[in-house]
C-alpha positions as CSV (number, residue, x, y, z in Angstrom):
1,M,-10.6,-3.2,3.5
2,P,-8.8,-3.7,1.0
3,C,-8.8,0.3,0.0
4,T,-8.1,1.4,3.8
5,L,-4.8,-0.5,3.8
6,V,-4.1,0.4,0.3
7,V,-4.4,3.9,1.8
8,H,-2.2,2.9,4.3
9,I,0.2,1.4,2.7
10,A,0.5,4.8,0.1
11,H,0.6,7.4,2.7
12,A,3.5,5.4,4.6
13,N,5.5,4.7,1.2
14,S,5.2,8.8,0.9
15,N,6.5,9.8,3.8
16,P,9.7,10.0,4.5
17,G,9.9,9.8,7.7
18,L,8.9,6.4,8.3
19,P,9.8,3.6,6.0
20,G,10.4,1.4,8.2
21,C,6.8,1.4,9.2
22,A,6.1,1.6,5.2
23,N,8.0,-1.3,5.3
24,K,6.8,-4.2,7.8
25,T,3.1,-2.9,6.5
26,I,3.8,-4.1,3.1
27,F,5.3,-7.0,4.2
28,L,3.3,-7.8,6.7
29,W,0.2,-7.9,4.4
30,V,0.8,-8.6,0.9
31,P,1.0,-12.2,1.3
32,L,-2.3,-11.9,3.1
33,L,-3.7,-9.7,0.2
34,E,-2.2,-12.4,-2.1
35,P,-6.1,-13.3,-3.5
36,L,-6.4,-9.8,-4.3
37,H,-2.4,-8.9,-5.6
38,D,-4.0,-7.5,-9.5
39,L,-6.8,-5.2,-7.4
40,L,-4.1,-4.2,-4.6
41,H,-1.6,-3.0,-7.5
42,I,-4.2,-1.4,-9.5
43,L,-5.2,0.7,-6.7
44,I,-2.2,1.3,-5.8
45,M,-0.6,1.8,-9.3
46,L,-3.8,4.8,-9.2
47,L,-3.4,6.4,-5.6
48,L,0.0,7.0,-6.6
49,T,-1.3,8.7,-9.7
50,L,-3.7,10.6,-7.7
51,L,-1.0,11.6,-5.2
52,L,1.2,12.4,-7.4
């Protein structure tokens, strides 16, 4: 589930038309995933590297 969530966040962030939606998603879910924060950060970095 965290992987799917990270993909959603990364996809939303890469879309300039949905900044509010992306921010809401991050603020709603990141606090719930604090135990996985390090893993989440690593996955985001990997995804951003792949997207860029």
